[in-house]
N, C-alpha and C positions, 0 to 999 in steps of 0.2 A: 593520428592514424591508429585505428583499432586493430588489435591482433586477434588471432583465433582464440587465444586464451581468454580474452574478454568475454566472448559469448559463452564459453564453457563455464565461466565463473558467475554467470548471470543467475541470480536466484530465481527459483520457480515459486510464484505466488499462486495460491488457490484462487478460484473464481470469486469467492466471497472477499478475500483479502484485496484483490484487484478492484472489485466493485466499491468496497468501503474506502480504499485509498483514493480512488478516482473521485468519489463524492466529496471526500475531505479536501481534495485538491480544488474542488469547486467552491470551497468555503462552508460546506455543510458541517454542522455540529454532530457529534455522535448520536444525539437524540433525533436529529433530523434524518441522519443516515438510517437509523433503526426504523423510522416510520417509512421512509422511501423504499428501503430494501426489504421491508416486512421481516425484520430480524429483531431478536431480543436485544435490548441495549447492551447487555453483558457480552453478547456474541460480537457486536460491533467493536466494543472495546478490546476484546480478545483478538479479533482479526487485525485491527490497527496495530496492536502491540506486536503480534506475530510478524506482520509485514515489516514493521520497523526493525525488528530483530533480524529478520532474514536479509534485509537490505543493509545491515550494519550501520544503521543511523542512530544518532543520539536522541532524536525526537521526531515527531510527525512531520515537521517541515523538512527536515533532512531526508526522511524517507520518501516524501513526495518528490523532492528534487532529484534524488538518486533514481527513483522509478522513471521519471520523465527522461533523464539522461540515458537510461538503459533501454528506453523504448517500451517500457512495460505499461505506460499510461499514454 
């Protein structure tokens, strides 16, 4: 059972972080995400790293899992 505190502690991802994380969840590589999202590869790497940090995950797989559980993806 989720408490009110769960929603208030839910991290806020930027649109680019959400888009990059969503494409990564579909199995896209950072290079593929950069092409699809029309972003510089460095920006994709930065967005994925930032999202992973905000979600408190150890790696990208953990970030995707947490984002799905929190309803962010």
